[in-house]
N, C-alpha and C positions, 0 to 999 in steps of 0.2 A: 206333402204332395202339392205341387204347384197348380193353382187355379188359373182360369183364363186371364184374369187381371194380372196375376203375377207373371204369366208367360208374356203378356203384352208389355209389362214393365221391363222384363228381361230383353225382349225383342227391341224395345226402344233404346235401352242402354247400349246394347251391342251394335245396333245400327248406327247410333251416334258415335260410338267408339270407332267402328269401321270407317265411317265417313271422316272422322277427325284424322285417322291414320292416313287415309287417301289424300286429304287436303294437305296435311303436313308433308307427305311424300311429294306431292305436286310442287310444293314451294321449295323444299330442300333440294330436289333433284336439279333445279335450274340454277342453283348457286354455284359459282365457279369453285368455291372451297370444297364442295362435296362431289365434284365431278368424278373423281377416282373411286368413290364409294358406289355410285349408282350406274357407272358405265365402265367397269374395270375390264370387261371382255374386249372392248374396242381398243383399250390401251395395250392389252396383251397381244392383240393382233397387229398393233402398230398403225391403226387407222384413226387414231384420235390424238389430238395435241392437247397438252396441259394448258388450260386458260390462265393459270397463275403465272405463266411465263411471258405474257404479252398484255397490252392494254394499260389503261391508267391504274393507279394504285388501288383506288376504291373498287374499280371494276374487276380486279383480280379476286376479290373476296365476296362481293355482293352483286347480284344481277340488277342493273338499273333500268333494264328494258321492261317497262310496266305493261306493255302489250303481251309479253310472254306470260304474265300472271293471269291474264284473262283466258288464256288457252291452257289452263292447268290440267284439263282432262284429256288433252290431245294424245297422251301416251296410250290410251285404250285403243283407239282406231289404229295407231301406229303399231301396237303389238299384234293386231289381227291382220295387218296389211301384208306381211311377208308371206309368200306362198310356201307350201310345204316342201317342194323340191329345193327351193333356195334355203329354207330353214335347215334341211338335212346337210347341205353343203356348209352352212354357217356353224351349226352346233353339233352335228352328228346324228346318227339314227337313234341312238339311245335316248336323246332328249326328245325327239319327235315321238317315239313310241311311248315315252312317259306321258307326254301331253295327251296322247290318244286314250289313256286310261280315263282322264277327265271327260273326253269326248264320248267315250263308251258309257260313262255314267249319265251324261245328258241324253244320249240316244235311248237308254233304257228307261230312265225315270220320268222324262217329260211326258211321253204318251201314257205311262202307267199312272202318273199323277192326274192327268186329265180324265182318264177313264175312272179312276177310283173316286174322284170328287163328283163325277157325274152320276155314278151308279151306287157306290158303296156308302158314301156319307149320308145320303137320304135314307138308305136302308137301316143304318145304325142309329141315326138320330131319332127316327119316328118310333121310339119305344120308351117305356118308363121303368125298365127293369132295375136299373141302379137306384132310382128314387125309392123303390119299394124294398130294397135290400138293406142290410146292416153294414155294408162295405164302406170304407172310406174312399171317397171319389171326388172329382172336380167336374166342372162344366165340360171341359175338353174330353173327359172320359166318356161322355155321352155319345161321342162320335166313333167310339171303338166297338169291337165285337162283344165286349162285356155288357153292352146295353141291350142285347138281344136275349129274349127269354129262353129258358132251357127247352130243348126239343122243338124249336120253331122251324118252320119250313124256309125261313129267310136264310138259313145257313147254306142253302143251295146257291145263293148269290155268291157267297164267299168261295164255294167250291169252283164255280164257273170262272170266277176272277182269278183264282189260283192257277187254273189251267191256262188261262189267257196270259197271265204274267209270266208263267214258265215258258210257254212257247215263244213269246216275244223276246224274252231275255236270251233264250238259246239261239234264236235267229240272229240277234245282234252279235252275240259272242262268236258264232260261226263266221259271220261276215267279217268281223274285225280280225279274227284269227287268220282268215284267208288273205285279207289285205296286208297284214303285217308280215306274214310268211313270204308273200310276194315281194314286199318292200325289202325284207332281209336278203333274199336271194339276189335281187337286183342290186342292192347296195354292195354285197360281197363281190358280185361280178364286175361292178364298175369302179370300185374303190382302187386307190393306188396300191402299189406293191408294199407289203409290210412283212417284217421278219417272221411274225407268228404264222404266216401262211406257209412257210417252208420249214417250220420248226416243231418238234415234238418234245415234250418233257417225259423223260424216262425215270422211273423211280423203282426202288427196291432191287437195285443191281446186286446179284448174288456175290458173296465173297469168293475169292479164288486165290489159292496159294501161289499160283504161277505168275499172276499178272496183277498189276495195280488196277484201280477202277478206271483210270484213263485208258490204259491199254486194253482192258476187257471190253469197254464200251466200243472202242474202235474196232476191235476184232469181231465182236458180235454182229455189228451192223455191216461190216465189210463182207462177212460170210452170208448173212441172211438178207441183206438189201444191197447186193453188189452193184446194181445198175443205178441206184438212186442216192445212196448215202454220200454225203458231202463232207461234213465236219461235225465236231461236237465241242461242247464246253462243259466240263465237269462242274459240279456245285461244291463250293467251299463253305465251311463254317467261318464266316468272316464277321460275326457280330462284334467281337472285341475290336477288330480293326475299324469297323464302322463307328464305334464310339470315339476312337481317336481322331478319325477324319472329321466328325461333327465338332469335336472340340477345337480342332485346327481352324475350321470355318469360322467359329465364333471369335477366335483370336485374330484371324485375318480381318474380320469385320471391324474389330476395335482398332486394329492397326490402320486400316483405311480411313477410319474416322479421325484419328489423331493426325495422320498425315494431311488430310484435307484441311483440318483446323489449322495446322502449321502453315500451309501454303496460303490460306485465306488471310492469315495475319502477316502476310508479306515476309515470312520467314524471320520475323523479328525476335520471337521468343518461342523456344521449344516447349510443348505442353508437358505437364507433369501429372503424376497420379500417386496414390497411396496403394501399397500392395496388400493391405489387410482386408478384412471382411467388407464387401460391397464398396471398397474404396474409401471407407470412412476412417480407417486407422492403419497403422503400420508405417513402414519407411517410405518416404517420398522419393520417387525415382523418375527418370525420363521415360515418358509413356511410350514413345516410338521405339526407343532402345529396348524397353522391357518386353513389349509385345513381339518385336522382331526376334529377341532371344527366345521367348517362349515358343514361337513358331518354328524356329530352328530346332529346338529340342523335340517338339512334336513330330517334325519331319523325319528326324532320325529314328524316333520310336516307330513311326508308321512304316518306314523302310524295313526296320528289323521285323516288325510284326508281319508285314507283307511277305518277306522272305521266309519267315517261319511257317506261314500258312501254306505257301505254294510248294515248299520243299518237304513238309512233313505229311505223311499219309494219314495221320489221325485227324487232320482238318478236312480231308476229302470225304464228302458224303456219298453214299451209294445212289447217286442221282446225277443226271446230266441233261443238258439241252442238246438235242441231236437235230442237225439241219440236213435237208435234202436238196437235191438239185432242182426238183420240180415240186409243185403243189400236189401233183398226183401222187408222187412218192411219199410225201408227208401224210397225205390223207389215208393212204393204204396202211401206213405204220400206225397212225394214231387210232385207227378204227378197227384194228385186227388184233388177235391174240398173238403174242410173240414167242411163247414157250408152251410146252406141254404142261408145265407147272404154272397154274394161273395166278400164283402169288408172287412171282418174280418177273422181272422185265415188264413192269406195268407201264403202259404208254397212254398218254392223253395229249390233246392239243396244248401247246405251250401258250400261256397268256402273252399278250403283246408286252413288249418291254416296259411300258409305262404301268402296266397292270400287275407286274410281278411284286409280290410281297416277300422281299428277300429274307427277312428275319426267319420266316417259317420254313424256308428251304433247308435250314440247318437242323430241323427236327427229324430224328430217325423215323423212318416209315413204320417200324414195328411198334412204336409208342403211340401212334395215332389212335388205334382202337381203344387203348386205355384212357387216353386223354378225352376221347369223345364219350366214353362211359362216365367219367368223372363229371363232365359238363352236363350230361343228361340228368344225373342225380342232382347236381347243383341247381339246374333250371327247374326241376320239379319242386324243390324246396323254396326257391325264389317265388315261383308262381303261387305256391300254397300260402306262404307267409304274407304275400302282398294282399291277401284277402282282408287283413286287419285294417289297413288304411282305406280299402274299398268300402268296408262296412262303416267306417267313420264318415266317409263322404255320403253314404246313403242315409245315415242318421241325420245329416244336415238337410237332406232333400225331403224328409218326411216328418216335418214338425207336427202336423195335425195328428198323425197316428201316435206320436210320442205323448202329445198332450192328453189324448184320450186314455192312454195307458198310465200316464203319470201326471195327474191333474195339478200337482204342486208346482209344475213348471209353467203353468198357464200365465202367471203374472209377468214373467220375463218377456213373453211374446205378445203382449197386449197391443203394442204399437203396430198398426197394420203395415205401414211403410217398411219398418224394419223386418217384419215377417216376409213381405214380398221380396225384398232384396235378398234375404237369406235363402229363401226357397228358389228364387228365380235365377240368381247369379252365382251365389257362393258355391253350390255343389259342383258346377262345371269348372270353376276356377280351381277349387281344391283338387279335383281329379287331375286337371292339367298339371298342377304343381307336382303331384306325386309321380307323374309319368315323365318328368323332365330328365331325371337321372337314369331312367331305365335303358335308353338306347346305348349309352356309354357302357353300361354293365354288360349288355348283350353282345356288343362288339368285342369287348375284352374276352368274353367266353368264346366267340368265334375264332379269335386269334389264338387262344390257347389250344383250340382243337387242331390247329396246324394247317389250315388251308393256305394255298400258295399264291392266290391271286386276290387282289382287292375286290374285284367284282364278285368272286365266290364268297368272300367274307361278308360283303354287304347283302347278298342274297340269303345266306345262311342266317344272318342276324335278322333280316326282314321276316323270314319264316318263323323264327322264335318270337319276334315282336307281335306277329299276327296271332300266334297261338296264345300268347300272354293276354293280348287284348280280348280275344274271344272268350277265354276262361274268366278273366278278372273283370274287365270293363263291361263285357256284355252279360255273360252268365252270372258273374258275381254281383253286378248291379241289380240284375233282375231278382236273384234269390234273396240277397240281403235286403234289397229295397222292399220286396214284397213282405218279408218278415217284419220290417219296421212299420210298413203301412198298415198291415192287418194284425199288429201285435195284440191288440185287445181281443180280436176275434179268435186268434189262435189260443189265447188263454182260456176262453169261455166256451169253445165249441169242442165237439168230439173229434177224435183222430180221423174218423171216416170222412168228415166234412172238410178237412184241411186241403186235400188235393183240389177239391172244387173251388175253394177260396183262392188257392194259388193260380188255378186256371183262369179265374175271373180277374185276378190282379195283374197278371203279366201284361196284358194289353195296356193297362193303365200306367205302366212304367214309361210309356212314350213321352210323358211330360218331362221326366228327368233327361232323357236323351235329346229332347228338343233344346233344353237349356245348354247341354253339352255341345250340341252342334253349333249353336249361336256363339258360344264362347270360343270354341276351337276352330270351327269352320268359317265363321264370319269374321270376328275380330282377329282371330289367329292368322288367317290368310292376309287380311289387310295389314297386320303387323309384319308379315313376311316381306311385303313390298317396301315397307318403310325402312327395314334393315336397321333397327335401333341399335342392336348390339354391335354389328360391324361398323356403324357410323361412329359410335362412341369409342370403340377400340381403335379405329383408324386414327382419329384425331388425338387420342392419348398417345399412341405409338409415334405419330408424326411429331408430337410436341416433345416427348421425353426420350424416345428410343431411336428414332430415325436419324442415322448419321450419314448415310450414303444413298445414292439413287437405288441401289440394290435393296437397301432396307425399305425404301418407300414402296418398291414393287411388292416386297413380301408383306408389308403392312396392308396393302389393298388387295391381298390375295382373296379372290371371291369364293374359292372353294368350288364344289360341284354339287349336283343334285344329290341329296342324302336319300338314296334309294332305300337304305335300311330302316329309315324312320318314315319317310314320306309315303311309300307304297302301302305299308301295313295300315297307316292312318286312313288312306283312301279306302282300303278294303273294309275298314270298320263302317264307313258310310254305306258301302254296298250292302254289307250285312244288315245294318239297321233299316235301310230302305226296303230290301227284299222281305225281311221278317215282318215289318209293320205295314207293308203295302196292303195286305189283305186283312190286317187286324186293326190297325189304327192309322188310317191314311192321312190324318192331319199332319203327320211327320214329313210327308213327301215334299211339300213345297220348300221346307227348310233344307232338305237334301238337294233339291234342284238349284236353289240359290247358291249353295256351297259349290257344286260342280261348275256352275257358270262363272262365279267370281274367281274360283281357283284356276280355271282354264285361262282366263285373261291375265291374271297376275303371274302365273308361272310361265306363260308364253313371253311376257315382257322380261321376266328374270332370265329365261334361257337365251333370249336375244341379246340382252345388255349386260348381264351379271355373270351367271354361272359359266365356268370353264371346266368341261368334263376332264377328269383325270385319266380316263380310259375310254375305249370304245368296244362294246361287246356286240354291236349290231342287233340290239333288241333281244338278246338271249334270255332276258327275264320274263318275256311274255307268257310262256307256259305256266309260270308260277302265278301270274296275274289271273290267267284264265282259270286255273285250278281253284283259286281262292274264291272267285265269284261263283263257280259251280258249288263249292262247299257252302257258301252263304245261301244259295238257292235251295240246296237239300235241307239245310237247317231250318229255313223258313217253312218248307213243306212239312217237316217232322213236327215243328212247334204248332203249326196250324192243325195238324192231325191230332196232337195231344189236346189242344184247346177245344176242338169239336167233340172229342170224346168226353171231356168234362161237362160239356153242354148237352150231352145225351143226344147228339145228332147221329143216330144210329144208321140212318139211310145214306147220308152223304159221306161219313167218315171213311168207310171201306174204299170208296172210289179214289181217295187221296193216296192210297198205297201205290197206285200205278205211277204217280208223279215222280217219286224218288227213283224208281226203276228206270223210267224213261230218261231222267236226267243223267243217271250214271251211264246208261247206254250212249247217250249223246256225248258225254265226256270221253268215253272210250273211243268213239268214232273220231272225234277231233284229235285225240292223242295219237291215234294211228295215222290219221290223214295229214296233219299239219306239224306235229311236234318234231318229226325227223329233221325238218329244215332247221331246227334250232339246236339240235344235239349232234348232227352229223353233217359233213360236207360232201355233197354229191360228187362222185368221181367224174361224172360227165362235165360238171361245171369246172372242176379243177383242170381237166385235160383241155377244155376249151380255152381257159385263161392262159395256160401254159403255151398252147399253140399260137394264140394271138401275140403273146409276149415274144416268142421266138421269131415270129414274122416281123414284128415292129422293131425289136432290139436284138439283132443276131449276135452282137458282140457283148451282151450282158454277162458280166462275171458275178454270178450269184455268190460264190465263195467270198469274194472281196466285200460284197454288200452285207453278208451275214457275219463277217469275221468277229466283230466286237459287239454285235447287237445284244447278246446275252451275257457279256462279261459283267461281273459284279461291279456296280458303280464305284465302290471304294477302292478297287484296284487301279482304275484309271478313269477319272471322271470325264476326261475329254473323249474317251472311247464310247461313252454312253450314246445309244442310238437316238437320234432326233428326227429321223425321217428325211434328212436332207441328202443323204448319199444315194445316188441313183445306180451305182455299181457299174457304170459304163467305163470300159477300159479300151485302150488301143490294141492293135494286133500284136505289137511287140511285147505286151505285158502278159500274154498268155504263155503258159508253160509249154515248152516244145516237146518234152518227153513225158510219158505216163509216169505217175508217182509209184515208187516201190515202197510198200508198207511192210516193215519187219515186225513179226509178232513172236512172243516167247511161247506161244501155245504149241503143244506137241501134236495136237490134232484139232479138228473142227468142232469138238464138243462145246456145249454152252455152259457147262458147270463142272467143276472139279471137286468132288466130295473129299478126296484125299490128295496128298501131295504127289505130283507126277513123279513116276519112277524113271522116266527118260531124262536124259541129260538136259539141263536148262539151256545148253548151248545150241540145242536143236532148234532151228528156226524155219518158219514157213514164209516164203515171200509171196505176197498177194499183189498181183499187178492190177491196179485199178486205174482206168482212164478217168481222170478227174473232171475234165471240162469238155464242153462241146467244141467242135472245130469252128473256126470263125471264117466266113467267106472273105 
């Protein structure tokens, strides 16, 4: 268990580490050589020029303006200077809503910390209960609820503070939910036209012996949405074709490199290469001819594979992207039941084209339930077995308790400085190391489950990461840590006294979480802005792998906000802050420092570094709200349990009301604000459609949506990039209504047996496809 001196040493080391990271970042960011590492977003927007292409030779690599070194902290006010509306235009609403999670933490914990230190710290400190007990404790533990004697009237203070903290947290959550819901609706109403506003993803299309999936989808929507259906794009299993296309891209990149090398040498000597493993062995051949030949072979294979996929029905999945003439028509389809059988013709809003995870569209819908069951079992065992490294980490954090139970180890830990470092720094670092590989495992699980959008994959992975951290990092650390702390007491006391010992020990685990917050929340956030890994990787790639300008752009790829790892990590701090606010308030200042530092750092990263892969308009906020509510309820239940072990019979029953009020508040917010995040109001859709018709009467929506959801491997140049405005001239409009022939014998939506009518019987459905143009 870490004492006050050990916590002070850990705080000093982490503050120095964080300050060193910030100083190193301030120096590295102004070097021309690192410009693409620390400002990649501006390069992607085309608003920043490479300093390596101009100026003197030395100035291309080293900043010789010594005055800029004196202003090494000017990035902080610059990060806070950009107003929120401008930040939304610059980075998108997802990034701004993500930042508001940190703001919410500051709004909640700054007043709570001030109140807790004013009222609760004196109440806890002015007792001598721990000194008169046989428990293993430190000086910091005297500031916790464990230092109050059993049955004391002072527990009324904790009860009143618990009510105060709950009401304040709920007030902030309601206010933020209201603000973000309003921001989302305004963003959707004011954003530019996007394909996903007109498109619905239809899954589990039922098999039909009379028609192919392509014909069946067209027929179904012409019959059931005759006034609004526009077009559709069936989903193909094109994963094998995707592998060939990626291989061709690699070959093309090498060909570009050798051609560039050839022209830079004034075409004096053609480059050569070896065809063996990694180019180290094998026959030496002309590099340009070799890669040109390989590309030609792959092009032929791609053409054959593409033709095989498009002509064979076995590659067509029972799913399609269906587009509508208006947003209103798409909203009606996406948010209503399409069939009397609720297991077929399942519709949902299509992800925006950048957000589609194409590999999972090829997974049969019927296998999704089995896949999710398998992953649920796998996640259970992963969570269970991860208790082993968690227990190991806690053994490092509680050396005093182990020494009491095993005196033979005392000689190893006689050096006070070594003991301080081990207890104050090592546990947090060890836990951080064990958690490094976890996000990748959870993301693989989410992909195996078959979700069709990157945003859904990240939200699903974030949910599992939060559950994992709650069970292992929070509960696991408390349970195993308490066992190691009070090991000697557990051995020598009766079973009836063990719950009382656990109840008194839980508040004292705050010292471990303080060390973890300093390692992960202080030094970790400062390391985030330094971007050590991207910095090293960029220069290694630039030196060894970069062959063309396209390679250089890929080498500086900044990525996007890792919602699947960042948000659950923030939620752990909400959980710790709310749980220990009324129990061990000494932890609160460390939480406040984390939220303040992280807000400034991530605001800078969002402005200058991260480039979001997709835009969901803050659709993840209900998850954020729900997890903070969960943390609030857990804090209330734990406080109730602690007071029961302290025999506070008069105050404990009053705490039962708090979880009930909190759940009622959550249900109120869920009913009042969550619909804005899961459904698109028809009123908003109609309003946007009406304004668009008035402003652009000649808009050809079908032309705009034609290739938006075509699989990228079929035609890369057809991939939607948001540049096509869909405006056409009058003579491009069809002059006659389209006649759609179907093979269906009637208008039924499913054929359980083969039709007995002649297949030559056809029904002609006359559908006016476009609006008239004045």
